A tleap script that builds the chain and sets N, CA, C and O, in Angstrom:
source leaprc.protein.ff14SB
mol = sequence {
  NMET GLY THR ILE LEU ALA SER ILE TYR TRP
  LEU THR GLN ALA GLY SER LEU LEU PHE PRO
  GLY THR ALA LEU THR ASP PRO GLU PHE ALA
  GLY ARG THR PRO TYR ILE GLY GLY VAL VAL
  PRO MET ASN GLN LEU THR ILE GLU ILE VAL
  PHE LEU THR LEU VAL ALA VAL GLY PHE PHE
  LEU GLU TRP ARG ALA LEU LYS ARG ALA PRO
  GLU HIE ALA PRO GLU GLY ALA THR GLY CTHR
}
set mol.1.N position { -9.892 133.388 -43.828 }
set mol.1.CA position { -10.206 132.103 -44.414 }
set mol.1.C position { -10.840 132.277 -45.800 }
set mol.1.O position { -10.538 131.541 -46.739 }
set mol.2.N position { -11.725 133.269 -45.893 }
set mol.2.CA position { -12.377 133.512 -47.177 }
set mol.2.C position { -11.385 133.918 -48.258 }
set mol.2.O position { -11.553 133.560 -49.423 }
set mol.3.N position { -10.358 134.661 -47.878 }
set mol.3.CA position { -9.346 135.079 -48.837 }
set mol.3.C position { -8.583 133.874 -49.367 }
set mol.3.O position { -8.281 133.795 -50.558 }
set mol.4.N position { -8.279 132.949 -48.488 }
set mol.4.CA position { -7.567 131.735 -48.914 }
set mol.4.C position { -8.416 130.950 -49.896 }
set mol.4.O position { -7.926 130.513 -50.938 }
set mol.5.N position { -9.689 130.769 -49.567 }
set mol.5.CA position { -10.576 130.020 -50.455 }
set mol.5.C position { -10.749 130.718 -51.803 }
set mol.5.O position { -10.796 130.067 -52.847 }
set mol.6.N position { -10.842 132.044 -51.772 }
set mol.6.CA position { -11.021 132.795 -53.020 }
set mol.6.C position { -9.777 132.756 -53.896 }
set mol.6.O position { -9.877 132.840 -55.120 }
set mol.7.N position { -8.614 132.630 -53.283 }
set mol.7.CA position { -7.380 132.673 -54.065 }
set mol.7.C position { -6.859 131.305 -54.484 }
set mol.7.O position { -5.976 131.230 -55.339 }
set mol.8.N position { -7.373 130.225 -53.913 }
set mol.8.CA position { -6.852 128.887 -54.247 }
set mol.8.C position { -6.949 128.603 -55.744 }
set mol.8.O position { -5.989 128.129 -56.351 }
set mol.9.N position { -8.101 128.891 -56.338 }
set mol.9.CA position { -8.272 128.621 -57.770 }
set mol.9.C position { -7.222 129.357 -58.603 }
set mol.9.O position { -6.595 128.772 -59.486 }
set mol.10.N position { -7.041 130.640 -58.312 }
set mol.10.CA position { -6.113 131.440 -59.111 }
set mol.10.C position { -4.668 131.041 -58.860 }
set mol.10.O position { -3.846 131.100 -59.774 }
set mol.11.N position { -4.345 130.638 -57.641 }
set mol.11.CA position { -2.976 130.188 -57.351 }
set mol.11.C position { -2.656 128.873 -58.058 }
set mol.11.O position { -1.538 128.685 -58.537 }
set mol.12.N position { -3.623 127.968 -58.126 }
set mol.12.CA position { -3.372 126.712 -58.851 }
set mol.12.C position { -3.252 126.972 -60.347 }
set mol.12.O position { -2.463 126.319 -61.030 }
set mol.13.N position { -4.023 127.912 -60.854 }
set mol.13.CA position { -3.891 128.283 -62.268 }
set mol.13.C position { -2.508 128.866 -62.548 }
set mol.13.O position { -1.890 128.551 -63.565 }
set mol.14.N position { -2.029 129.712 -61.648 }
set mol.14.CA position { -0.709 130.314 -61.824 }
set mol.14.C position { 0.370 129.236 -61.766 }
set mol.14.O position { 1.351 129.303 -62.507 }
set mol.15.N position { 0.199 128.253 -60.901 }
set mol.15.CA position { 1.166 127.165 -60.800 }
set mol.15.C position { 1.245 126.338 -62.072 }
set mol.15.O position { 2.297 125.777 -62.379 }
set mol.16.N position { 0.157 126.254 -62.812 }
set mol.16.CA position { 0.168 125.470 -64.048 }
set mol.16.C position { 1.065 126.098 -65.105 }
set mol.16.O position { 1.505 125.416 -66.031 }
set mol.17.N position { 1.340 127.391 -64.975 }
set mol.17.CA position { 2.211 128.058 -65.951 }
set mol.17.C position { 3.680 127.669 -65.779 }
set mol.17.O position { 4.506 127.975 -66.639 }
set mol.18.N position { 4.008 126.999 -64.678 }
set mol.18.CA position { 5.396 126.600 -64.436 }
set mol.18.C position { 5.803 125.374 -65.248 }
set mol.18.O position { 6.994 125.091 -65.377 }
set mol.19.N position { 4.841 124.648 -65.793 }
set mol.19.CA position { 5.161 123.481 -66.605 }
set mol.19.C position { 5.746 123.928 -67.946 }
set mol.19.O position { 5.245 124.874 -68.555 }
set mol.20.N position { 6.804 123.252 -68.410 }
set mol.20.CA position { 7.437 123.636 -69.673 }
set mol.20.C position { 6.462 123.523 -70.849 }
set mol.20.O position { 5.699 122.563 -70.954 }
set mol.21.N position { 6.505 124.501 -71.708 }
set mol.21.CA position { 5.692 124.487 -72.926 }
set mol.21.C position { 4.248 124.897 -72.722 }
set mol.21.O position { 3.445 124.770 -73.647 }
set mol.22.N position { 3.894 125.378 -71.559 }
set mol.22.CA position { 2.524 125.805 -71.300 }
set mol.22.C position { 2.259 127.138 -71.996 }
set mol.22.O position { 3.018 128.097 -71.856 }
set mol.23.N position { 1.162 127.169 -72.748 }
set mol.23.CA position { 0.794 128.398 -73.448 }
set mol.23.C position { -0.103 129.254 -72.552 }
set mol.23.O position { -0.780 128.733 -71.666 }
set mol.24.N position { -0.105 130.555 -72.785 }
set mol.24.CA position { -0.934 131.467 -72.008 }
set mol.24.C position { -2.357 131.561 -72.546 }
set mol.24.O position { -3.235 132.105 -71.876 }
set mol.25.N position { -2.594 131.042 -73.740 }
set mol.25.CA position { -3.932 131.010 -74.325 }
set mol.25.C position { -4.168 129.636 -74.925 }
set mol.25.O position { -3.221 128.905 -75.216 }
set mol.26.N position { -5.427 129.289 -75.108 }
set mol.26.CA position { -5.758 128.026 -75.763 }
set mol.26.C position { -5.335 128.105 -77.230 }
set mol.26.O position { -5.435 129.165 -77.847 }
set mol.27.N position { -4.863 126.987 -77.790 }
set mol.27.CA position { -4.362 127.015 -79.169 }
set mol.27.C position { -5.388 127.526 -80.183 }
set mol.27.O position { -5.016 128.206 -81.140 }
set mol.28.N position { -6.659 127.213 -79.993 }
set mol.28.CA position { -7.663 127.648 -80.973 }
set mol.28.C position { -7.925 129.152 -80.922 }
set mol.28.O position { -8.530 129.708 -81.838 }
set mol.29.N position { -7.468 129.819 -79.842 }
set mol.29.CA position { -7.664 131.261 -79.722 }
set mol.29.C position { -6.349 132.037 -79.815 }
set mol.29.O position { -6.335 133.248 -79.598 }
set mol.30.N position { -5.262 131.369 -80.128 }
set mol.30.CA position { -3.940 132.004 -80.112 }
set mol.30.C position { -3.854 133.204 -81.063 }
set mol.30.O position { -3.214 134.202 -80.734 }
set mol.31.N position { -4.475 133.120 -82.210 }
set mol.31.CA position { -4.412 134.215 -83.174 }
set mol.31.C position { -5.411 135.319 -82.912 }
set mol.31.O position { -5.370 136.360 -83.568 }
set mol.32.N position { -6.312 135.109 -81.960 }
set mol.32.CA position { -7.363 136.086 -81.696 }
set mol.32.C position { -7.273 136.653 -80.285 }
set mol.32.O position { -8.302 136.954 -79.681 }
set mol.33.N position { -6.082 136.802 -79.753 }
set mol.33.CA position { -5.902 137.327 -78.406 }
set mol.33.C position { -6.180 138.823 -78.395 }
set mol.33.O position { -5.509 139.579 -79.098 }
set mol.34.N position { -7.164 139.266 -77.601 }
set mol.34.CA position { -7.423 140.708 -77.513 }
set mol.34.C position { -6.353 141.401 -76.663 }
set mol.34.O position { -5.724 140.780 -75.806 }
set mol.35.N position { -6.166 142.666 -76.911 }
set mol.35.CA position { -5.186 143.454 -76.168 }
set mol.35.C position { -5.876 144.596 -75.446 }
set mol.35.O position { -6.802 145.208 -75.977 }
set mol.36.N position { -5.421 144.883 -74.227 }
set mol.36.CA position { -5.949 145.991 -73.444 }
set mol.36.C position { -5.134 147.230 -73.799 }
set mol.36.O position { -3.931 147.280 -73.543 }
set mol.37.N position { -5.772 148.205 -74.374 }
set mol.37.CA position { -5.080 149.427 -74.787 }
set mol.37.C position { -4.093 149.178 -75.914 }
set mol.37.O position { -3.209 150.001 -76.153 }
set mol.38.N position { -4.228 148.067 -76.605 }
set mol.38.CA position { -3.323 147.741 -77.697 }
set mol.38.C position { -1.937 147.304 -77.245 }
set mol.38.O position { -1.047 147.123 -78.076 }
set mol.39.N position { -1.740 147.133 -75.936 }
set mol.39.CA position { -0.415 146.825 -75.412 }
set mol.39.C position { -0.392 145.525 -74.611 }
set mol.39.O position { 0.429 144.649 -74.883 }
set mol.40.N position { -1.281 145.390 -73.630 }
set mol.40.CA position { -1.276 144.245 -72.715 }
set mol.40.C position { -2.177 143.141 -73.259 }
set mol.40.O position { -3.373 143.360 -73.447 }
set mol.41.N position { -1.613 141.945 -73.518 }
set mol.41.CA position { -2.449 140.860 -74.033 }
set mol.41.C position { -3.395 140.340 -72.953 }
set mol.41.O position { -3.009 140.215 -71.791 }
set mol.42.N position { -4.620 140.042 -73.337 }
set mol.42.CA position { -5.618 139.508 -72.406 }
set mol.42.C position { -5.509 137.986 -72.421 }
set mol.42.O position { -6.282 137.300 -73.090 }
set mol.43.N position { -4.531 137.471 -71.667 }
set mol.43.CA position { -4.333 136.030 -71.599 }
set mol.43.C position { -4.486 135.567 -70.153 }
set mol.43.O position { -4.861 136.352 -69.282 }
set mol.44.N position { -4.197 134.296 -69.901 }
set mol.44.CA position { -4.383 133.724 -68.572 }
set mol.44.C position { -3.573 134.450 -67.501 }
set mol.44.O position { -4.069 134.671 -66.396 }
set mol.45.N position { -2.355 134.816 -67.811 }
set mol.45.CA position { -1.503 135.499 -66.840 }
set mol.45.C position { -2.086 136.851 -66.443 }
set mol.45.O position { -2.082 137.204 -65.264 }
set mol.46.N position { -2.580 137.601 -67.406 }
set mol.46.CA position { -3.177 138.906 -67.129 }
set mol.46.C position { -4.404 138.756 -66.234 }
set mol.46.O position { -4.580 139.516 -65.282 }
set mol.47.N position { -5.246 137.780 -66.540 }
set mol.47.CA position { -6.455 137.548 -65.751 }
set mol.47.C position { -6.099 137.145 -64.320 }
set mol.47.O position { -6.726 137.608 -63.367 }
set mol.48.N position { -5.092 136.282 -64.173 }
set mol.48.CA position { -4.678 135.850 -62.833 }
set mol.48.C position { -4.143 137.019 -62.007 }
set mol.48.O position { -4.463 137.148 -60.825 }
set mol.49.N position { -3.345 137.849 -62.621 }
set mol.49.CA position { -2.804 139.013 -61.903 }
set mol.49.C position { -3.928 139.932 -61.451 }
set mol.49.O position { -3.907 140.423 -60.322 }
set mol.50.N position { -4.910 140.172 -62.316 }
set mol.50.CA position { -6.034 141.047 -61.963 }
set mol.50.C position { -6.827 140.466 -60.803 }
set mol.50.O position { -7.115 141.177 -59.839 }
set mol.51.N position { -7.186 139.181 -60.876 }
set mol.51.CA position { -8.025 138.601 -59.832 }
set mol.51.C position { -7.280 138.408 -58.516 }
set mol.51.O position { -7.871 138.607 -57.455 }
set mol.52.N position { -6.017 138.031 -58.548 }
set mol.52.CA position { -5.255 137.923 -57.302 }
set mol.52.C position { -5.054 139.291 -56.659 }
set mol.52.O position { -5.031 139.407 -55.434 }
set mol.53.N position { -4.911 140.319 -57.481 }
set mol.53.CA position { -4.819 141.680 -56.950 }
set mol.53.C position { -6.136 142.087 -56.289 }
set mol.53.O position { -6.132 142.697 -55.220 }
set mol.54.N position { -7.264 141.753 -56.922 }
set mol.54.CA position { -8.565 142.063 -56.328 }
set mol.54.C position { -8.768 141.335 -55.004 }
set mol.54.O position { -9.308 141.911 -54.059 }
set mol.55.N position { -8.344 140.085 -54.926 }
set mol.55.CA position { -8.456 139.331 -53.671 }
set mol.55.C position { -7.585 139.975 -52.595 }
set mol.55.O position { -8.017 140.114 -51.451 }
set mol.56.N position { -6.366 140.368 -52.953 }
set mol.56.CA position { -5.463 140.992 -51.988 }
set mol.56.C position { -6.014 142.340 -51.508 }
set mol.56.O position { -5.940 142.642 -50.317 }
set mol.57.N position { -6.558 143.141 -52.402 }
set mol.57.CA position { -7.141 144.434 -52.017 }
set mol.57.C position { -8.350 144.210 -51.113 }
set mol.57.O position { -8.512 144.912 -50.114 }
set mol.58.N position { -9.193 143.248 -51.449 }
set mol.58.CA position { -10.349 142.938 -50.607 }
set mol.58.C position { -9.935 142.502 -49.215 }
set mol.58.O position { -10.544 142.903 -48.224 }
set mol.59.N position { -8.894 141.676 -49.142 }
set mol.59.CA position { -8.385 141.243 -47.843 }
set mol.59.C position { -7.882 142.432 -47.037 }
set mol.59.O position { -8.195 142.567 -45.854 }
set mol.60.N position { -7.107 143.284 -47.678 }
set mol.60.CA position { -6.556 144.444 -46.975 }
set mol.60.C position { -7.647 145.374 -46.466 }
set mol.60.O position { -7.574 145.853 -45.334 }
set mol.61.N position { -8.659 145.635 -47.292 }
set mol.61.CA position { -9.741 146.525 -46.874 }
set mol.61.C position { -10.527 145.938 -45.705 }
set mol.61.O position { -10.875 146.661 -44.771 }
set mol.62.N position { -10.806 144.651 -45.745 }
set mol.62.CA position { -11.541 144.026 -44.649 }
set mol.62.C position { -10.687 143.954 -43.386 }
set mol.62.O position { -11.197 144.171 -42.286 }
set mol.63.N position { -9.419 143.659 -43.526 }
set mol.63.CA position { -8.504 143.611 -42.380 }
set mol.63.C position { -8.441 144.983 -41.704 }
set mol.63.O position { -8.475 145.085 -40.477 }
set mol.64.N position { -8.350 146.026 -42.518 }
set mol.64.CA position { -8.293 147.382 -41.984 }
set mol.64.C position { -9.596 147.754 -41.278 }
set mol.64.O position { -9.575 148.396 -40.228 }
set mol.65.N position { -10.732 147.347 -41.857 }
set mol.65.CA position { -12.023 147.645 -41.235 }
set mol.65.C position { -12.167 146.899 -39.907 }
set mol.65.O position { -12.672 147.463 -38.936 }
set mol.66.N position { -11.735 145.655 -39.856 }
set mol.66.CA position { -11.818 144.895 -38.613 }
set mol.66.C position { -10.877 145.453 -37.552 }
set mol.66.O position { -11.188 145.436 -36.361 }
set mol.67.N position { -9.730 145.944 -37.993 }
set mol.67.CA position { -8.757 146.510 -37.064 }
set mol.67.C position { -9.293 147.789 -36.416 }
set mol.67.O position { -8.992 148.072 -35.256 }
set mol.68.N position { -10.082 148.556 -37.160 }
set mol.68.CA position { -10.633 149.819 -36.650 }
set mol.68.C position { -11.909 149.617 -35.840 }
set mol.68.O position { -12.305 150.507 -35.088 }
set mol.69.N position { -12.559 148.466 -35.980 }
set mol.69.CA position { -13.829 148.222 -35.287 }
set mol.69.C position { -13.595 148.149 -33.787 }
set mol.69.O position { -12.590 147.597 -33.337 }
set mol.70.N position { -14.518 148.702 -33.015 }
set mol.70.CA position { -14.364 148.628 -31.554 }
set mol.70.C position { -14.477 147.187 -31.071 }
set mol.70.O position { -15.289 146.409 -31.570 }
set mol.71.N position { -13.662 146.857 -30.108 }
set mol.71.CA position { -13.666 145.514 -29.539 }
set mol.71.C position { -14.767 145.431 -28.490 }
set mol.71.O position { -14.648 146.032 -27.422 }
set mol.72.N position { -15.810 144.713 -28.773 }
set mol.72.CA position { -16.848 144.481 -27.774 }
set mol.72.C position { -17.579 143.186 -28.107 }
set mol.72.O position { -17.624 142.747 -29.256 }
set mol.73.N position { -18.138 142.603 -27.083 }
set mol.73.CA position { -18.886 141.364 -27.261 }
set mol.73.C position { -20.270 141.696 -27.792 }
set mol.73.O position { -20.811 142.759 -27.489 }
set mol.74.N position { -20.856 140.789 -28.592 }
set mol.74.CA position { -22.213 141.015 -29.065 }
set mol.74.C position { -23.197 141.072 -27.892 }
set mol.74.O position { -22.946 140.496 -26.834 }
set mol.75.N position { -24.303 141.762 -28.089 }
set mol.75.CA position { -25.301 141.855 -27.030 }
set mol.75.C position { -25.814 140.472 -26.677 }
set mol.75.O position { -26.052 139.640 -27.552 }
set mol.76.N position { -25.980 140.238 -25.392 }
set mol.76.CA position { -26.489 138.957 -24.934 }
set mol.76.C position { -25.424 137.924 -24.696 }
set mol.76.O position { -25.726 136.835 -24.209 }
set mol.77.N position { -24.168 138.232 -25.028 }
set mol.77.CA position { -23.081 137.276 -24.815 }
set mol.77.C position { -22.741 137.237 -23.336 }
set mol.77.O position { -22.643 138.277 -22.686 }
set mol.78.N position { -22.561 136.040 -22.811 }
set mol.78.CA position { -22.277 135.906 -21.400 }
set mol.78.C position { -20.793 135.696 -21.117 }
set mol.78.O position { -20.352 135.806 -19.973 }
set mol.79.N position { -20.037 135.400 -22.146 }
set mol.79.CA position { -18.603 135.202 -21.959 }
set mol.79.C position { -18.239 133.799 -21.523 }
set mol.79.O position { -17.111 133.561 -21.092 }
set mol.80.N position { -19.167 132.869 -21.626 }
set mol.80.CA position { -18.841 131.485 -21.230 }
set mol.80.C position { -18.622 130.635 -22.434 }
set mol.80.O position { -18.339 129.444 -22.306 }
savepdb mol mol.pdb
quit
């Protein structure tokens, strides 16, 4: 559930890029777009890919940890 909530913002941002004529940077910053390593532009698409990847990695790591955890009820649980 937490993964869904964390990714909703970034997924809606990515969906906004589907509208025709949508720019990847704000017009006032178009000429000042920084580049990562001189190659990859630091625009909205780059940021979305990074954060959605981080959410996916976090989900996978937590899923794997939960899968390996021993199945037992917490102390004091009666099962009712």
